C-alpha positions in Angstrom: -42.5 -20.9 4.2 -39.5 -23.2 3.7 -37.2 -20.4 4.2 -36.4 -19.9 8.0 -32.9 -21.0 8.2 -31.7 -21.3 11.8 -27.9 -21.6 11.9 -26.3 -22.9 15.1 -22.6 -22.1 15.4 -21.7 -25.8 16.1 -24.5 -28.0 14.7 -25.3 -25.8 11.7 -28.8 -27.4 11.9 -31.5 -26.5 9.4 -35.3 -26.4 10.2 -38.1 -26.4 7.6 -41.2 -24.5 8.5 -44.5 -24.8 6.7 -46.5 -21.8 5.4 -50.1 -21.4 6.4 -51.1 -22.4 2.9 -49.3 -25.6 3.3 -47.6 -25.6 -0.1 -44.3 -26.9 1.1 -43.2 -30.2 -0.3 -40.2 -32.4 0.2 -38.8 -32.8 -3.3 -37.0 -36.0 -4.4 -33.7 -36.1 -6.2 -34.8 -39.2 -8.1 -36.3 -38.3 -11.4 -34.7 -34.9 -11.6 -33.6 -35.6 -15.2 -32.8 -32.1 -16.2 -30.5 -31.6 -13.2 -28.7 -34.7 -14.0 -28.3 -33.6 -17.6 -26.9 -30.4 -16.4 -24.3 -32.2 -14.3 -23.4 -34.4 -17.2 -22.9 -31.4 -19.5 -20.6 -29.9 -16.9 -18.7 -33.1 -16.4 -17.8 -33.1 -20.2 -16.1 -29.7 -19.9 -14.6 -30.1 -16.5 -10.8 -30.1 -16.3 -8.8 -32.8 -14.6 -9.2 -32.5 -10.8 -6.7 -33.4 -8.0 -7.2 -36.2 -5.5 -10.1 -37.9 -7.3 -12.4 -34.9 -7.1 -15.7 -35.4 -8.9 -16.2 -33.6 -12.2 -19.8 -32.8 -11.3 -18.7 -30.3 -8.7 -16.0 -28.4 -10.6 -16.5 -24.9 -11.7 -20.2 -24.7 -10.7 -20.7 -21.2 -11.7 -23.6 -19.3 -10.2 -26.7 -19.6 -12.2 -28.2 -16.0 -12.5 -31.9 -16.4 -11.8 -33.7 -14.1 -14.1 -36.1 -11.5 -12.6 -39.8 -12.3 -13.4 -43.1 -11.2 -12.2 -44.7 -13.9 -9.9 -47.7 -15.6 -11.0 -50.6 -14.3 -8.9 -52.2 -17.8 -9.0 -49.2 -19.3 -7.4 -49.6 -17.3 -4.2 -53.3 -16.4 -4.3 -54.8 -19.8 -3.5 -58.2 -19.8 -1.9 -58.6 -21.3 1.5 -60.1 -24.5 0.0 -57.2 -24.8 -2.4 -54.8 -24.3 0.6 -56.5 -27.0 2.6 -56.4 -29.4 -0.3 -52.8 -28.7 -0.8 -52.2 -29.2 2.9 -53.9 -32.5 2.8 -51.8 -33.6 -0.3 -48.6 -32.4 1.4 -49.4 -34.3 4.7 -50.1 -37.6 2.6 -46.8 -37.3 0.9 -44.9 -36.3 4.0 -46.4 -39.3 5.9 -45.4 -41.5 3.0 -41.9 -40.1 3.1 -41.9 -40.8 6.9 -43.1 -44.4 6.4 -40.5 -45.0 3.8 -37.7 -43.5 5.9 -38.9 -45.4 8.9 -38.4 -48.6 7.0 -34.8 -47.5 6.3 -34.1 -46.3 9.8 -35.8 -47.9 12.7 -34.3 -45.4 15.1 -36.7 -42.6 14.1 -39.0 -42.2 17.2 -42.7 -42.0 17.0 -44.1 -38.5 16.7 -41.2 -37.1 14.6 -42.4 -34.4 12.2 -41.9 -35.0 8.4 -39.2 -32.3 8.4 -37.3 -33.9 11.2 -37.6 -37.3 9.6 -36.2 -35.9 6.3 -33.2 -34.3 8.3 -32.5 -37.6 10.0 -32.6 -39.5 6.7 -30.3 -36.9 5.1 -27.8 -37.2 8.0 -27.8 -41.0 7.7 -27.4 -41.0 3.9 -24.4 -38.5 4.1 -22.5 -40.9 6.3 -22.3 -43.4 3.4 -21.5 -40.7 0.8 -18.1 -39.6 -0.4 -17.2 -35.9 -0.7 -17.6 -36.1 -4.5 -21.1 -37.7 -4.0 -22.2 -34.9 -1.7 -21.1 -32.3 -4.1 -22.9 -34.0 -7.0 -26.0 -34.2 -5.0 -25.8 -30.6 -4.0 -25.4 -29.5 -7.7 -28.5 -31.6 -8.6 -30.6 -29.9 -6.0 -29.4 -26.5 -7.0 -30.0 -27.0 -10.7 -33.5 -28.3 -9.8 -34.1 -25.3 -7.6 -33.2 -22.9 -10.5 -35.5 -24.7 -12.9 -38.4 -24.6 -10.3 -38.0 -21.0 -9.7 -38.2 -20.2 -13.4 -41.4 -22.0 -13.4 -42.6 -19.8 -10.4 -42.7 -22.8 -8.1 -41.2 -20.9 -5.2 -41.7 -23.3 -2.3 -40.2 -26.2 -4.2 -37.3 -24.1 -5.3 -36.5 -23.1 -1.7 -36.7 -26.6 -0.6 -34.2 -27.7 -3.3 -31.8 -24.9 -2.4 -31.9 -25.9 1.3 -31.2 -29.5 0.3 -28.2 -28.3 -1.7 -26.8 -26.5 1.4 -27.4 -29.4 3.6 -25.4 -31.8 1.4 -22.3 -29.6 0.9 -22.2 -27.1 3.8 -19.9 -29.2 6.0 -17.4 -29.5 3.1 -16.5 -25.8 3.5 -14.5 -26.8 6.6 -10.7 -27.0 6.4 -9.6 -30.4 5.3 -6.6 -30.1 7.6 -8.7 -29.8 10.7 -11.6 -32.1 9.6 -9.9 -35.2 8.2 -13.0 -37.3 8.9 -14.9 -35.6 6.0 -12.2 -37.0 3.7 -12.3 -34.0 1.3 -9.5 -31.9 -0.2 -8.9 -28.3 -0.8 -10.4 -28.5 -4.3 -13.6 -29.9 -3.1 -13.6 -27.4 -0.2 -13.4 -24.5 -2.7 -16.1 -26.1 -4.9 -18.4 -26.4 -1.8 -17.7 -22.7 -0.9 -18.6 -21.6 -4.4 -21.7 -23.7 -4.4 -23.0 -22.4 -1.0 -22.3 -18.9 -2.0 -24.3 -19.3 -5.1 -27.2 -21.0 -3.4 -27.3 -18.5 -0.5 -27.3 -15.6 -3.0 -30.2 -17.2 -5.0 -32.1 -17.8 -1.7 -31.9 -14.2 -0.9 -33.5 -13.3 -4.2 -36.2 -16.0 -4.0 -37.1 -15.0 -0.5 -37.3 -11.3 -1.4 -39.5 -12.1 -4.4 -41.9 -14.1 -2.2 -42.1 -11.3 0.4 -43.0 -8.9 -2.3 -46.2 -10.8 -3.0 -47.3 -10.6 0.6 -49.6 -7.9 2.1 -47.7 -5.2 4.0 -49.6 -6.1 7.1 -48.9 -9.8 6.8 -46.7 -10.9 9.8 -45.0 -13.4 7.7 -43.5 -10.8 5.5 -41.1 -9.6 8.1 -39.9 -13.1 8.9 -39.3 -13.9 5.2 -37.3 -10.6 4.7 -35.2 -11.3 7.8 -34.4 -14.7 6.3 -33.4 -13.1 2.9 -31.1 -10.7 5.0 -29.6 -13.8 6.7 -29.2 -15.6 3.3 -27.3 -12.6 1.9 -25.1 -12.3 5.0 -24.2 -16.0 4.7 -23.2 -15.6 1.1 -21.0 -12.5 2.1 -19.4 -14.6 4.8 -18.1 -16.8 2.2 -17.2 -14.0 -0.3 -17.2 -10.5 1.1 -17.1 -9.1 -2.4 -20.2 -10.8 -3.8 -22.0 -7.8 -5.4 -25.2 -9.7 -6.0 -25.5 -10.8 -2.4 -24.8 -7.2 -1.2 -27.5 -5.8 -3.5 -30.1 -8.4 -2.7 -29.5 -7.9 1.1 -29.8 -4.3 0.6 -33.2 -4.7 -1.2 -34.4 -7.1 1.5 -33.5 -4.5 4.2 -35.1 -1.7 2.2 -38.4 -3.7 2.2 -38.0 -4.7 5.7 -37.8 -1.0 6.9 -41.3 -0.3 5.5 -43.0 -2.3 8.3 -40.7 -0.9 11.1 -41.2 2.0 13.4 -39.3 5.3 12.6 -36.1 4.9 14.6 -35.8 1.2 13.7 -36.5 1.9 10.1 -33.7 4.5 9.9 -31.3 2.0 11.4 -32.4 -0.7 8.8 -32.2 1.8 5.9 -28.8 2.9 7.0 -27.7 -0.8 6.7 -29.4 -0.9 3.3 -27.6 2.2 2.2 -24.3 0.8 3.4 -25.0 -2.4 1.3 -25.7 -0.3 -1.8 -22.6 1.8 -1.3 -20.5 -1.2 -0.9 -21.9 -2.5 -4.3 -20.8 0.8 -5.8 -17.4 0.5 -4.2 -16.9 -2.8 -6.0 -18.8 -1.8 -9.2 -18.9 2.0 -9.7 -20.9 1.6 -12.9 -23.8 -0.3 -11.2 -26.8 2.0 -12.0 -29.3 -0.2 -10.0 -27.2 0.3 -6.8 -26.9 4.0 -7.4 -30.6 4.4 -7.9 -31.5 2.3 -4.8 -28.9 4.1 -2.7 -30.4 7.5 -3.6 -33.9 6.2 -2.9 -32.9 4.9 0.5 -31.3 8.2 1.3 -34.5 10.0 0.4 -36.5 7.7 2.7 -34.1 8.3 5.5 -34.4 12.1 5.1 -38.2 11.7 5.1 -38.1 9.6 8.3 -35.9 12.1 10.0 -38.3 15.0 9.1 -41.3 13.0 10.2 -39.6 12.2 13.5 -38.7 15.9 14.0 -42.3 16.9 13.4 -43.7 14.3 15.8 -41.2 14.9 18.5 -41.2 18.7 18.6 -42.5 18.6 22.2 -39.6 16.3 23.2 -37.1 18.7 21.8 -38.7 21.6 23.3 -38.5 19.9 26.7 -34.8 19.2 26.0 -34.2 22.8 25.1 -35.8 23.6 28.5 -33.5 21.3 30.3 -30.4 22.9 28.5 -31.6 26.3 29.8 -31.6 25.1 33.4 -28.5 22.9 33.1 -29.0 19.4 31.6 -27.5 16.5 33.4 -24.0 15.5 32.4 -23.5 12.2 30.7 -20.3 10.0 31.0 -20.0 8.7 27.4 -17.4 6.0 28.1 -18.0 5.2 31.8 -14.5 6.3 32.8 -15.0 10.0 33.1 -12.6 10.8 30.2 -15.4 12.2 28.0 -18.4 13.8 29.6 -21.3 15.4 27.7 -23.7 18.2 28.6 -26.4 19.0 26.1 -26.8 22.7 25.3 -29.2 22.6 22.3 -30.9 19.5 20.9 -30.4 18.6 17.2 -32.8 16.8 14.8 -32.7 13.6 16.8 -32.1 11.4 13.7 -30.1 8.2 14.0 -27.2 8.4 11.6 -24.2 6.5 13.0 -23.2 3.1 11.5 -20.4 1.4 13.4 -19.2 -0.3 10.2 -17.8 2.9 9.0 -15.2 2.8 11.7 -13.5 -0.4 10.4 -10.0 0.6 8.9 -10.6 -1.4 5.7 -14.3 -0.4 5.3 -15.3 0.3 1.7 -17.4 3.3 2.9 -16.2 6.0 5.3 -18.1 8.8 7.0 -16.7 12.4 7.0 -18.3 14.7 9.7 -18.3 18.4 9.7 -18.2 20.2 13.1 -17.7 23.7 14.6 -15.4 23.3 17.6 -14.2 25.7 20.3 -12.3 25.2 23.6 -14.1 27.0 26.4 -11.8 26.5 29.3 -9.0 24.3 30.6 -7.2 23.2 33.7 -8.4 21.7 37.0 -10.2 18.5 37.5 -13.3 19.8 35.6 -11.3 21.8 33.0 -12.8 25.1 34.1 -9.9 26.9 35.8 -8.9 29.1 32.9 -11.4 30.5 30.5 -10.1 30.3 26.9 -12.7 31.9 24.7 -11.1 30.7 21.4 -12.9 31.4 18.2 -14.9 28.5 16.8 -13.1 26.4 14.2 -14.8 24.7 11.3 -13.2 21.2 10.6 -14.1 18.0 8.8 -12.6 14.6 9.5 -13.1 11.0 8.8 -14.6 9.1 11.7 -11.7 7.1 13.3 -9.0 9.1 11.7 -5.9 9.0 14.0 -5.1 12.5 12.9 -8.0 13.9 15.0 -8.3 13.7 18.7 -10.0 10.5 19.8 -12.3 12.6 22.2 -13.5 14.8 19.4 -14.5 11.7 17.3 -16.3 10.2 20.3 -18.2 13.4 20.9 -19.3 13.7 17.3 -20.6 10.1 17.2 -22.8 10.8 20.2 -24.5 13.8 18.6 -27.3 14.4 16.1 -27.4 16.9 13.2 -27.6 20.4 14.5 -26.9 19.5 18.1 -24.7 21.7 20.3 -23.1 20.2 23.4 -20.3 20.8 25.8 -17.8 18.1 26.4 -15.3 17.8 29.2 -12.3 15.7 28.1 -9.3 14.3 29.8 -6.0 14.8 28.2 -5.7 11.1 27.4 -8.5 11.7 24.8 -6.7 14.6 23.2 -3.3 13.2 22.2 -3.5 13.3 18.4 -0.6 15.2 16.8 -1.7 15.0 13.2 -2.5 17.8 10.9 -6.2 17.9 11.7 -5.7 18.1 15.5 -3.2 21.0 14.9 -6.2 23.1 13.5 -7.8 23.0 16.9 -6.6 24.9 20.1 -3.9 23.1 22.0 -5.2 21.9 25.5 -1.6 21.7 26.7 -2.0 18.3 28.3 -4.7 19.2 30.8 -8.4 18.6 31.1 -10.4 21.0 29.0 -14.0 21.8 28.1 -15.1 22.1 24.4 -18.2 23.2 22.7 -19.0 21.3 19.6 -21.8 21.6 17.0 -22.4 18.7 14.5 -23.1 20.4 11.1 -23.5 17.4 8.9 -22.1 14.0 7.9 -21.2 12.9 4.3 -20.7 9.3 3.1 -17.7 8.6 0.8 -16.4 5.6 -1.1 -13.0 4.6 0.2 -11.3 3.4 -3.1 -8.1 2.2 -1.4 -9.8 0.9 1.8 -7.3 2.7 4.0 -8.7 6.2 4.5 -6.0 7.8 2.2 -8.4 8.6 -0.8 -12.1 9.0 -0.6 -14.3 9.6 -3.6 -17.8 10.8 -4.1 -19.8 11.3 -7.4 -22.6 14.0 -7.2 -23.4 13.6 -11.0 -22.0 11.0 -13.2 -22.8 13.0 -16.4 -23.6 11.4 -19.8 -21.9 9.7 -22.7 -18.7 7.5 -22.3 -16.1 7.6 -19.6 -12.9 9.4 -20.9 -10.2 7.0 -21.9 -6.4 7.6 -21.5 -5.0 10.4 -23.7 -8.5 12.0 -23.9 -8.6 15.8 -23.7 -10.7 16.8 -20.7 -12.0 20.3 -20.2 -12.6 20.6 -16.6 -12.9 23.3 -13.8 -11.7 22.3 -10.4 -11.5 23.6 -6.8 -9.5 22.6 -3.8 -11.0 22.9 -0.3 -9.2 22.6 3.0 -10.5 20.5 6.0 -12.1 23.7 7.3 -14.2 24.1 4.2 -12.2 27.1 2.9 -11.2 27.3 -0.7 -7.5 26.7 -1.3 -7.4 27.0 -5.1 -9.8 27.3 -8.1 -9.0 26.9 -11.7 -11.2 30.1 -12.2 -8.7 32.0 -10.0 -7.1 35.2 -11.4 -4.6 37.3 -9.5 -5.9 40.8 -8.6 -3.0 43.2 -8.0 -5.2 46.2 -7.1 -6.4 45.1 -3.7 -6.2 42.3 -1.2 -3.5 41.3 1.3 -0.8 43.5 2.6 1.3 42.5 -0.3 -1.2 43.7 -2.7 -2.1 40.2 -4.1 -5.6 38.7 -4.0 -7.0 35.6 -5.7 -10.4 36.3 -7.4 -12.7 33.7 -9.1 -13.6 34.6 -12.7 -16.9 32.7 -13.5 -16.5 33.4 -17.2 -13.1 31.9 -17.4 -12.8 29.0 -19.9 -12.1 25.5 -18.4 -8.5 24.5 -18.8 -7.7 21.5 -21.0 -5.8 18.5 -19.8 -4.6 15.3 -21.4 -5.3 12.2 -19.2 -2.0 10.3 -18.3 0.1 13.3 -19.5 -0.3 16.7 -18.0 -3.4 16.2 -15.7 -2.8 16.7 -12.0 -3.1 13.2 -10.5 -6.0 13.9 -8.0 -7.9 15.6 -10.8 -7.2 12.8 -13.2 -8.6 10.2 -10.6 -11.9 12.2 -10.5 -12.1 12.7 -14.2 -11.8 9.0 -14.9 -14.9 8.3 -12.8 -17.0 11.0 -14.6 -18.7 11.4 -17.9 -19.2 14.7 -19.8 -21.2 17.1 -17.6 -20.3 15.1 -14.4 -19.4 16.4 -11.0 -17.3 14.5 -8.5 -15.1 15.0 -5.4 -11.9 13.4 -4.1 -10.8 13.8 -0.5 -7.1 12.9 0.2 -5.2 12.6 3.3 -2.1 14.1 1.7 -2.5 16.2 -1.4 0.4 16.3 -4.0 1.6 19.9 -4.7 -0.5 21.9 -7.0 0.6 21.9 -10.6 3.4 24.4 -11.3 2.6 24.8 -14.9 -0.9 24.9 -16.4 -1.4 23.5 -19.9 -1.2 25.8 -22.8 1.5 27.9 -21.2 -1.0 29.9 -19.2 1.3 32.0 -17.1 -1.5 33.6 -15.1 -3.0 30.2 -14.1 0.4 28.8 -13.2 1.3 31.8 -11.1 -2.2 31.5 -9.4 -1.6 27.9 -8.5 1.8 28.7 -7.1 0.4 31.5 -5.1 -2.3 29.3 -3.7 0.3 26.7 -2.7 2.4 29.3 -0.9 -0.5 31.0 0.8 -1.9 27.7 2.2 1.2 26.0 3.4 0.4 24.1 6.6 2.7 24.7 9.6 3.0 21.9 12.1 3.5 22.4 15.8 7.3 22.4 15.4 7.0 25.2 12.8 7.9 23.2 9.7 6.0 23.8 6.6 4.1 20.8 5.2 2.0 20.1 2.1 -1.7 20.4 1.9 -3.5 17.7 4.1 -7.0 16.4 4.3 -8.1 18.5 1.3 -11.0 17.8 -1.1 -10.8 18.2 -4.9 -14.0 19.1 -6.6 -14.1 18.6 -10.4 -16.7 19.7 -12.9 -16.1 18.0 -16.2 -17.4 20.2 -19.0 -16.3 18.4 -22.1 -14.4 15.3 -23.2 -12.6 14.9 -26.6 -11.5 11.4 -27.2 -7.9 10.7 -28.5 -7.2 10.2 -32.2 -8.0 6.6 -32.9 -5.8 6.2 -36.1 -6.2 6.3 -39.9 -9.9 5.2 -39.5 -10.7 8.3 -37.4 -12.6 11.1 -39.2 -10.2 13.5 -37.8 -7.1 11.8 -39.4 -4.9 14.3 -41.3 -2.4 11.8 -42.9 1.3 12.1 -42.3 0.8 15.3 -40.4 -1.0 13.3 -37.7 2.1 11.1 -37.4 4.4 14.1 -37.1 2.2 15.7 -34.5 2.0 12.5 -32.5 5.7 11.9 -32.5 6.3 15.7 -31.6 4.1 15.2 -28.5 6.0 12.1 -27.6 9.3 13.9 -27.8 8.1 16.8 -25.6 6.9 14.2 -23.0 10.4 12.5 -23.0 12.1 15.8 -22.6 10.0 16.3 -19.5 10.9 13.0 -18.1 7.4 11.4 -18.7 8.8 8.2 -20.3 5.7 6.0 -19.9 3.5 8.6 -21.6 6.0 9.2 -24.3 6.4 5.6 -25.1 2.5 5.3 -25.4 2.5 8.0 -28.1 5.5 6.6 -29.9 4.0 3.1 -30.0 0.9 4.7 -31.5 3.0 6.2 -34.3 4.5 2.8 -35.1 1.1 1.2 -35.1 -0.5 3.8 -37.3 2.4 3.8 -39.8 1.9 0.0 -40.3 -1.6 0.7 -41.4 -0.7 3.3 -44.1 0.2 2.3 -47.6 0.4 4.2 -51.0 1.1 7.8 -51.1 3.7 9.5 -48.9 5.4 6.1 -48.2 8.8 7.7 -47.7 7.5 10.2 -45.1 5.5 7.6 -43.3 8.7 5.3 -43.2 10.8 8.1 -41.9 8.3 8.8 -39.0 8.1 5.1 -38.2 11.9 4.8 -38.1 12.3 7.8 -35.8 9.6 6.6 -33.5 11.2 3.0 -33.3 14.7 4.6 -32.7 13.2 6.7 -29.8 11.4 3.7 -28.3 14.6 1.6 -28.3 16.6 4.4 -26.9 14.3 5.0 -24.0 14.1 1.3 -23.2 17.8 0.8 -23.4 18.5 3.8 -21.2 16.0 2.5 -18.7 17.5 -1.0 -18.7 21.2 -0.2 -18.6 21.7 1.2 -15.0 19.6 -1.7 -13.7 21.7 -4.3 -15.4 24.8 -2.6 -14.0 23.5 -3.0 -10.4 24.0 -6.1 -8.3 21.5 -5.5 -5.6 18.1 -5.5 -7.5 15.3 -8.0 -7.2 14.7 -10.7 -9.8 11.5 -9.1 -10.9 13.2 -5.7 -11.5 16.0 -7.5 -13.3 13.6 -9.5 -15.5 11.7 -6.2 -16.4 15.0 -4.6 -17.4 15.9 -7.5 -19.6 12.6 -7.4 -21.3 13.2 -3.7 -22.0 16.6 -4.4 -23.5 15.2 -7.2 -25.6 12.5 -4.9 -27.0 15.2 -2.3 -27.7 17.1 -4.9 -29.5 14.1 -5.8 -31.6 13.5 -2.3 -32.6 17.2 -1.8 -33.5 17.1 -5.0 -35.6 14.1 -3.7 -37.5 16.0 -0.3 -38.1 19.1 -2.1 -39.3 17.1 -3.9 -41.8 15.1 -1.0 -43.1 17.3 2.1 -42.3 20.8 0.8 -41.7 22.6 4.2 -42.1 20.1 6.3 -40.1 21.9 8.2 -37.3 19.1 7.0 -35.0 19.9 3.4 -35.8 23.6 4.0 -35.2 23.0 5.7 -31.8 20.6 3.0 -30.6 23.1 0.3 -31.5 25.8 2.1 -29.6 23.6 2.4 -26.5 22.7 -1.3 -26.7 26.4 -2.3 -27.0 27.2 -0.5 -23.8 24.2 -1.7 -21.9 24.8 -5.4 -23.0 28.6 -5.9 -22.8 30.2 -2.6 -22.0 31.5 -2.5 -25.5 32.7 1.1 -25.5 34.9 0.7 -28.5 32.0 -0.7 -30.6 29.7 2.1 -29.3 32.3 4.8 -30.2 32.5 3.5 -33.7 28.8 3.6 -34.2 28.6 7.2 -32.9 31.4 8.3 -35.2 29.4 6.8 -38.1 26.3 8.6 -37.0 28.2 11.8 -36.8 29.6 11.3 -40.3 26.1 10.8 -41.7 24.5 13.8 -40.0 27.2 16.0 -38.3 24.8 18.7 -37.5 21.8 16.6 -36.4 21.8 16.9 -32.6 18.3 15.5 -32.3 19.3 11.9 -32.8 19.1 9.8 -29.7 22.5 9.4 -28.1 24.1 12.7 -28.9 23.6 14.1 -25.5 23.2 10.9 -23.5 25.9 8.4 -24.4 29.0 9.6 -22.7 31.4 6.6 -22.5 33.8 6.1 -25.4 36.3 3.3 -26.2 39.2 2.8 -23.7 40.2 0.7 -20.8 37.8 0.2 -17.9 38.0 3.1 -15.4 39.2 0.5 -12.8 42.6 0.4 -14.4 43.0 4.2 -14.3 41.9 4.2 -10.6 44.6 1.6 -9.9 47.3 3.7 -11.6 46.1 6.9 -9.8 46.2 5.2 -6.4 49.6 3.6 -7.1 51.0 7.0 -8.0 49.8 8.5 -4.8 51.4 5.6 -2.7 54.7 5.9 -4.7 54.9 9.6 -4.0 54.1 9.4 -0.3 55.4 6.0 1.0 58.9 5.7 -0.4 61.7 7.5 1.4 64.2 6.8 -1.3 64.0 9.6 -4.0 65.6 7.4 -6.7 63.3 4.5 -6.1 60.3 6.9 -5.8 61.2 8.5 -9.2 61.6 5.1 -10.8 58.2 3.9 -9.5 56.4 7.0 -10.7 58.0 6.8 -14.2 57.0 3.2 -14.5 53.3 3.9 -13.7 53.3 6.9 -16.1 54.5 4.7 -18.9 51.6 2.3 -18.1 49.2 5.2 -18.3 50.8 6.4 -21.5 49.7 3.2 -23.4 46.2 3.3 -21.9 43.5 5.0 -23.9 41.2 7.0 -21.6 37.8 8.5 -22.2 37.2 12.0 -21.2 34.5 10.9 -18.8 37.0 8.6 -17.1 39.4 11.6 -16.8 36.7 13.5 -15.0 35.4 10.8 -12.9 38.9 9.6 -11.6 40.5 13.1 -11.4 43.7 11.6 -13.0 44.7 15.0 -14.4 45.2 16.3 -10.8 47.6 13.5 -10.0 49.4 14.1 -13.3 50.0 17.7 -12.4 51.4 16.7 -9.0 53.9 14.3 -10.8 54.8 17.0 -13.2 55.8 19.5 -10.6 57.9 17.4 -8.2 59.9 14.9 -10.4 62.7 14.7 -13.0 62.8 15.4 -16.7 61.5 12.0 -17.8 58.5 12.1 -15.4 57.8 15.7 -16.6 57.9 14.7 -20.2 55.6 11.8 -19.7 53.1 13.9 -17.7 53.1 16.6 -20.4 52.7 14.1 -23.2 49.7 12.3 -21.5 48.0 15.6 -20.7 48.3 16.8 -24.1 46.9 13.6 -25.6 44.0 13.8 -23.3 43.4 17.4 -24.3 43.5 16.6 -28.0 41.2 13.5 -27.6 38.7 15.5 -25.7 38.1 17.9 -28.6 37.0 14.8 -30.7 34.9 13.3 -27.9 33.1 16.4 -26.5 30.7 17.1 -29.6 29.1 13.7 -29.0 28.1 14.4 -25.4 27.0 18.1 -25.8 23.4 18.6 -27.1 
């Protein structure tokens, strides 16, 4: 089978091997008209390329080979047909050899047709440019795709290997391989091409293996090559979902011919491939089905192994009764193991799970107790601590390293005693604090491995793991959907921290008389995604459909929601009580938030958000009013982003409505636009006033202010005298140019139009009014202080103070500036210690500030 690809780390050689049927043939590029037409078509649409790159190699997107049932006639040839095919092949191969010998006299006698072809290709490549090599590779690949669709498997594989031979070396970095005379663009093209070809090879090899008899020795070889092909594609692109899936399928088939223990290892690798596919594409149903099937096969193999090795386990139990031999797990004496009770003996550990950036993580559940501590063997002092149930991610630094090493050495159900040096028990995280403190001495621990669970690491950092038990049915909930969901929070020891079904029972329970009781008949609370849904719960719900069940394990859980939707006081009090009762205390006695907890969600119902006037639930203007009301409530809670989403929905819907109720629709649209502009201007103003923000932040603030200006311009055209329009213009004047005088004039006009309307934006937020910049008031205040304290001549001091007071008398000051600068305190000091003129000026200024404050204050107070 032309599929045994032997990769040497230096030479990257490729060897072609013939099948027993002898149906391998060395295809020729000459005459591949369809492949050349494919290149020509791609050249017509290829963009301009740098450094003379060939158009034929640009953008060679992967051709998805359609799945098809192989023609039994292709693989089921009789011995006579096979012999005839072998003779034909040998004739053609010898002809190719004779032809190549004429071209290259250095090919020695006795060289096989495959070696001759390799030498010929190597010689030809020396005279080809990088662009020529890429074009030749694309020709071979296109021909291979066509041959595969015709079910000519061997010819297709031959073409794919030729494609790799011509372009593989171009994947090298041009900076370090200048003799190849290629550039970065051609390197990327070669990488994409090889990735695509290797991915197709994995499929072709797996399809061929599927036609072989299970007892055919060639089947295992072909499947191993399929695994290698998938791995080669993943070396180029670790996120190639097709390569992951096809390698997983090849491994799944390869396990069928392996012995039990080896089959479990192979299936574990296959499962890791399918889970990696789901980590990249959670909606991939094929991968989910295959992962489940592989897991069932692993369980069956473990059960079979346990049944056949019962005598071995019985012998192990006998050894544990008389004292099994202690085993040094690391070879340095820091972790020693003595078996107490044998487990199921199944192989479950996958070293890939320990990588910090792995897409799949393993959570182990153990029961752990410290038996003794002290002395060289950790047996001086008997501890007798109660066993502790705990779960942790393998490799998590919050758990003692020794505990993790111990768990990895065990099988499910196994009980063993471990003697651990203090160097293996140094973790100070939250998980380690759940266990007894060894106090820096050697100690003996008894551990039982209960189970292990595989999770998807969505962030690839161990902070947030996700697992879907049941995906449910229907569509995934979109933002602003109402989700009716029951949820529970479990601690790292498996105990329940909180449940949405909880009610507070005052009749019994703790010493304080309070007890949390689950009410199974309680209705599921309703949340709105992106608005009032607790963030961990929202993450799970976004991955579920109606009726789905999923879990999220977080290293640090945000506080439980203080308020439940709908004003459910009992539910809110229950959540707060749960948070208070489950506060974690660190070794230094400080309370910390919930850590290493699991959130389990059961999504009962999903109600999609109102889509607009075309929605069957549309209620006319009332829908606009309700949407804007929800937006205003969100803004009052500080949820600006969610409020803006709803306000923009109001504007978009109003633009679609015509005819009846036009005035009411226009009023709602104007109010929504005014609120949008106000929120954006308020968000941009403080950023524009700062001088130490990044260019990206500054650009975002300017975009916000520009959108606010656009909204204000629309309002001034359609609703020029609206209080919202005036208030928005006032805020923009302050944000853009610190034009307090203009802003004050706009606010006064707004107050005249609607003196009792305190809902308009700006009434309770815009506080600066016209006047001199606070800097001038600060300068006068500081000068008054210096005049009163530094001068020893009373007459000179009096003259300086009066001069400064006269400057202040002509300066119009906002009440906000008065409060910020505390100028009134300084005026009181001048009034008490100086002559009549100074006292008169002080009294006059203070009186004016008091009178002006009466005019200004109503605009600040809501």
